[in-house]
C-alpha positions as CSV (number, residue, x, y, z in Angstrom):
1,X,74.2,109.1,46.1
2,X,71.1,110.6,47.9
3,X,67.6,108.3,47.9
4,X,64.1,109.6,47.9
5,X,63.5,106.4,50.1
6,X,59.7,107.1,50.2
7,X,60.1,107.6,46.2
8,X,61.6,104.5,46.2
9,X,59.9,102.4,47.9
10,X,56.2,103.3,47.2
11,X,57.7,102.6,43.4
12,X,58.4,99.7,44.3
13,X,55.2,98.4,45.9
14,X,53.4,99.3,43.1
15,X,55.2,97.5,40.6
16,X,56.5,94.0,42.4
17,X,53.5,92.0,42.7
18,X,52.6,91.3,45.9
19,X,52.5,87.8,45.7
20,X,56.2,88.1,47.0
21,X,55.9,86.9,51.1
22,X,57.6,86.5,53.8
23,X,57.2,82.6,54.9
24,X,54.3,83.5,57.3
25,X,52.0,85.1,54.3
26,X,53.3,88.8,55.0
27,X,53.8,90.7,51.8
28,X,57.8,92.1,51.5
29,X,57.2,93.3,47.9
30,X,58.1,97.0,48.7
31,X,61.4,96.0,51.2
32,X,62.3,93.8,48.3
33,X,61.5,95.9,45.5
34,X,63.8,98.7,47.5
35,X,66.8,96.1,48.0
36,X,67.0,95.4,44.2
37,X,66.6,99.0,43.6
38,X,69.7,99.8,45.4
39,X,71.5,96.8,43.8
40,X,71.0,98.3,40.4
41,X,71.9,101.7,41.2
42,X,75.3,100.9,43.0
43,X,76.0,98.4,40.7
44,X,75.6,101.0,37.7
45,X,76.6,104.0,39.2
46,X,79.2,102.7,41.8
47,X,78.5,105.7,44.7
48,X,81.6,105.9,47.3
49,X,78.8,107.7,49.5
50,X,75.1,106.4,49.8
51,X,72.2,108.2,52.0
52,X,68.9,107.2,52.2
53,X,66.7,109.7,52.9
54,X,63.8,109.2,55.2
55,X,60.4,111.6,55.5
56,X,60.3,112.2,59.3
57,X,57.3,114.2,58.5
58,X,55.3,113.8,55.2
59,X,53.4,117.2,55.6
60,X,55.5,119.4,58.0
61,X,53.0,121.6,59.6
62,X,55.1,124.8,59.0
63,X,54.5,124.6,55.1
64,X,50.2,123.6,56.2
65,X,50.5,127.1,57.8
66,X,51.7,128.8,54.6
67,X,49.6,127.2,52.5
68,X,46.3,124.7,54.1
69,X,45.9,122.5,51.3
70,X,49.2,121.4,50.9
71,X,49.1,118.0,50.3
72,X,45.6,117.5,51.7
73,X,44.4,115.1,49.4
74,X,46.8,112.7,50.5
75,X,45.9,112.5,54.4
76,X,44.2,109.3,55.1
77,X,40.1,109.1,55.7
78,X,40.7,107.1,58.8
79,X,44.5,108.0,60.2
80,X,46.1,106.1,63.2
81,X,47.3,109.5,64.0
82,X,46.3,113.2,63.1
83,X,47.8,113.6,60.0
84,X,48.6,110.2,59.1
85,X,49.3,109.6,55.0
86,X,47.5,108.0,53.5
87,X,49.3,104.6,52.8
88,X,48.1,101.2,51.3
89,X,47.8,98.9,53.8
90,X,50.1,96.1,52.9
91,X,52.9,98.6,52.7
92,X,52.5,100.1,56.0
93,X,53.9,97.8,57.4
94,X,57.0,97.1,55.3
95,X,58.5,100.6,56.1
96,X,59.4,99.4,59.3
97,X,61.3,96.4,57.7
98,X,62.7,98.4,55.1
99,X,64.6,100.6,58.2
100,X,65.6,97.5,60.1
101,X,67.1,96.2,56.9
102,X,68.8,99.4,56.0
103,X,70.5,99.8,59.5
104,X,72.1,96.1,59.7
105,X,73.2,96.6,56.1
106,X,74.8,99.9,57.7
107,X,73.6,102.0,54.9
108,X,72.8,105.7,56.2
109,X,69.4,106.7,57.0
110,X,68.6,110.0,58.0
111,X,65.8,112.1,58.6
112,X,65.0,115.2,60.5
113,X,61.4,116.1,62.7
114,X,59.3,118.5,60.9
115,X,61.0,117.7,57.8
116,X,60.5,115.8,54.5
117,X,63.5,113.7,52.6
118,X,62.8,116.5,50.0
119,X,64.7,118.6,53.0
120,X,67.3,116.4,54.4
121,X,68.3,116.1,50.4
122,X,68.4,119.6,50.0
123,X,70.7,119.9,53.0
124,X,73.0,117.4,52.2
125,X,73.3,119.0,48.4
126,X,74.2,122.3,49.6
127,X,76.5,120.6,52.1
128,X,78.9,118.5,49.4
129,X,81.8,119.4,47.8
130,X,82.1,116.2,45.3
131,X,79.2,115.2,42.3
132,X,75.9,114.3,43.9
133,X,73.0,112.0,42.0
134,X,69.4,111.8,43.6
135,X,67.6,109.6,43.0
136,X,63.9,110.4,42.8
137,X,60.2,110.3,40.9
138,X,59.5,113.3,42.4
139,X,60.0,116.2,40.5
140,X,60.3,119.1,43.0
141,X,63.5,118.3,43.0
142,X,64.6,119.3,39.8
143,X,65.4,122.6,41.5
144,X,68.6,121.1,42.9
145,X,69.7,120.9,39.2
146,X,73.5,122.3,39.1
147,X,76.0,121.8,36.0
148,X,78.4,123.8,38.0
149,X,78.1,122.1,40.9
150,X,77.6,118.7,39.2
151,X,74.0,117.7,40.9
152,X,71.7,115.7,39.2
153,X,68.7,114.3,39.1
154,X,68.4,110.3,38.3
155,X,64.6,110.2,37.3
156,X,63.0,106.6,37.2
157,X,60.7,107.1,35.0
158,X,61.0,104.2,32.8
159,X,62.2,102.3,36.3
160,X,65.5,102.6,37.9
161,X,68.0,100.6,35.5
162,X,66.7,102.9,32.8
163,X,66.6,106.2,35.0
164,X,66.6,108.9,33.1
165,X,69.8,111.2,34.4
166,X,68.6,114.5,34.0
167,X,71.0,117.7,34.0
168,X,70.6,121.4,33.0
169,X,70.1,120.7,29.3
170,X,67.3,118.4,30.3
171,X,65.3,120.8,32.2
172,X,65.9,123.3,29.2
173,X,64.9,121.4,27.0
174,X,61.4,120.2,28.9
175,X,60.5,123.0,31.0
176,X,62.3,126.0,29.7
177,X,64.3,126.6,32.4
178,X,66.9,125.7,34.7
179,X,67.4,124.6,37.9
180,X,67.5,127.3,39.8
181,X,64.4,128.6,38.1
182,X,62.1,125.3,38.3
183,X,61.3,126.0,42.0
184,X,59.6,129.6,40.5
185,X,58.2,127.4,37.6
186,X,56.7,124.8,40.3
187,X,55.4,128.4,42.7
188,X,53.7,129.6,39.1
189,X,52.3,126.7,37.8
190,X,50.9,124.5,40.7
191,X,51.2,121.2,41.6
192,X,47.6,120.0,42.4
193,X,49.7,116.5,43.6
194,X,51.0,118.8,46.3
195,X,47.8,120.5,46.9
196,X,49.4,123.8,45.4
197,X,46.8,125.8,43.2
198,X,49.1,127.9,41.5
199,X,48.3,130.9,39.7
200,X,44.7,130.8,37.7
201,X,45.7,130.6,33.9
202,X,49.3,130.3,34.3
203,X,50.0,126.6,33.2
204,X,53.8,125.2,32.6
205,X,54.7,126.9,29.2
206,X,53.4,130.4,30.3
207,X,55.2,130.2,33.4
208,X,58.5,129.2,31.6
209,X,57.7,131.9,29.1
210,X,57.1,134.9,32.1
211,X,60.1,133.4,33.5
212,X,62.1,133.9,30.4
213,X,60.9,137.2,30.1
214,X,61.2,138.5,33.4
215,X,64.3,136.6,35.0
216,X,62.6,135.1,38.0
217,X,59.3,135.1,40.2
218,X,60.4,138.1,41.8
219,X,60.8,140.0,38.4
220,X,57.4,138.4,36.7
221,X,55.9,140.0,40.0
222,X,57.3,143.3,39.6
223,X,56.2,143.3,36.0
224,X,52.4,142.5,37.2
225,X,52.7,146.1,39.0
226,X,54.1,147.7,36.5
227,X,51.3,149.5,33.9
228,X,54.3,149.8,31.1
229,X,55.5,146.2,31.2
230,X,54.3,144.0,28.3
231,X,51.9,142.0,30.3
232,X,48.6,141.3,28.6
233,X,45.5,142.6,31.1
234,X,43.9,139.0,32.3
235,X,48.1,137.4,33.2
236,X,48.6,140.9,35.0
237,X,45.2,140.8,36.6
238,X,45.9,136.7,37.8
239,X,49.2,137.7,38.8
240,X,47.8,140.3,40.9
241,X,45.0,138.4,42.8
242,X,47.3,135.6,42.9
243,X,49.9,137.6,45.1
244,X,48.7,136.0,48.9
245,X,49.8,133.1,47.5
246,X,52.5,134.2,45.8
247,X,53.6,135.7,49.2
248,X,54.1,132.1,50.8
249,X,54.4,129.5,47.8
250,X,58.4,129.9,47.4
251,X,59.0,128.7,50.7
252,X,57.0,125.9,50.9
253,X,58.1,125.0,47.5
254,X,61.4,125.3,47.9
255,X,63.4,122.3,49.2
256,X,65.0,123.3,53.0
257,X,68.8,123.4,52.9
258,X,69.4,124.4,56.8
259,X,68.2,121.2,58.4
260,X,69.8,120.5,61.7
261,X,70.4,116.6,61.0
262,X,72.1,113.8,63.4
263,X,75.4,112.8,63.0
264,X,75.8,109.7,60.3
265,X,78.2,107.8,58.3
266,X,77.1,108.3,54.8
267,X,80.2,105.8,53.4
268,X,78.9,103.0,51.8
269,X,79.6,99.7,53.6
270,X,81.7,96.1,51.8
271,X,79.9,94.4,54.6
272,X,76.6,94.6,56.4
273,X,77.3,96.3,60.2
274,X,75.5,93.9,61.8
275,X,75.6,90.5,60.2
276,X,73.7,88.5,62.7
277,X,70.6,90.9,62.7
278,X,70.7,90.9,58.4
279,X,70.9,87.6,58.6
280,X,67.6,87.3,61.0
281,X,65.7,89.7,59.0
282,X,66.3,87.6,55.8
283,X,65.1,84.7,57.4
284,X,61.8,86.2,59.1
285,X,60.8,88.4,56.3
286,X,62.4,85.7,53.6
287,X,64.5,88.4,51.7
288,X,67.2,85.8,51.0
289,X,68.1,86.8,47.1
290,X,67.4,90.3,47.6
291,X,69.8,90.2,50.2
292,X,72.1,88.3,48.9
293,X,72.3,90.3,45.6
294,X,72.7,93.6,47.7
295,X,75.9,92.0,49.5
296,X,77.3,90.8,46.4
297,X,77.4,94.5,44.8
298,X,78.5,95.8,47.5
299,X,81.3,93.6,48.2
300,X,82.2,93.5,44.4
301,X,81.5,97.2,43.3
């Protein structure tokens, strides 16, 4: 099980009341919410291995160099450092606490300089030999779904406890493409939440139709250059005018699969790695019931 950790703690932050506070009055709703999410996921799905994948770089420069608008709207207006992400004031201090608690529990926490959590997930998925469940609220990772390799996404649209299992059939029904073509669809369609403009005049349905007719993005682009193809004049013009974007967008949209990762142990622990540190963190931040629930699930799974 691979967790898109930031996706989950943002969800926890906005879904769990901020009235949950530490003994000294600091909000811990994201910390407790994430721990409760992990408890539910382990209880429901019983993974043998679990990795909390982290954003070491939420907006990698190599992606920005290719598409300068990439995630521009998420930049903080008054950043603590250049390129800082806009994060709610009461969430930012909780992230280090999340990291310390995961480390004390012995749950693997993995990131890589210059890469997003998506890229860590893509790399671990590429290495995997058994079934993989990716837990994320980010549709970008649908591109990794692969029935043959038993790779699915748990998409918590209605909460972690009712996460939708996304396989090839779900993608074909909803988007008209398989996981292998989802990145091509996302490239053509664009994604305003990531600052990707897409190709003018091509929305989701049109992108799926073009991919079905011409096979993949390369086939669609070849059709635009072929006067004998059945593309309408407007679509042909838009695809040709979008060529500079289409030259670089696939590299930005596709998650990396060859990220150099540090050594780590993905085995889900039966007991905390550092019980004393965990007890101190639970006491300091008022995490008792959430930590206790997770420990109970780990021991009894």
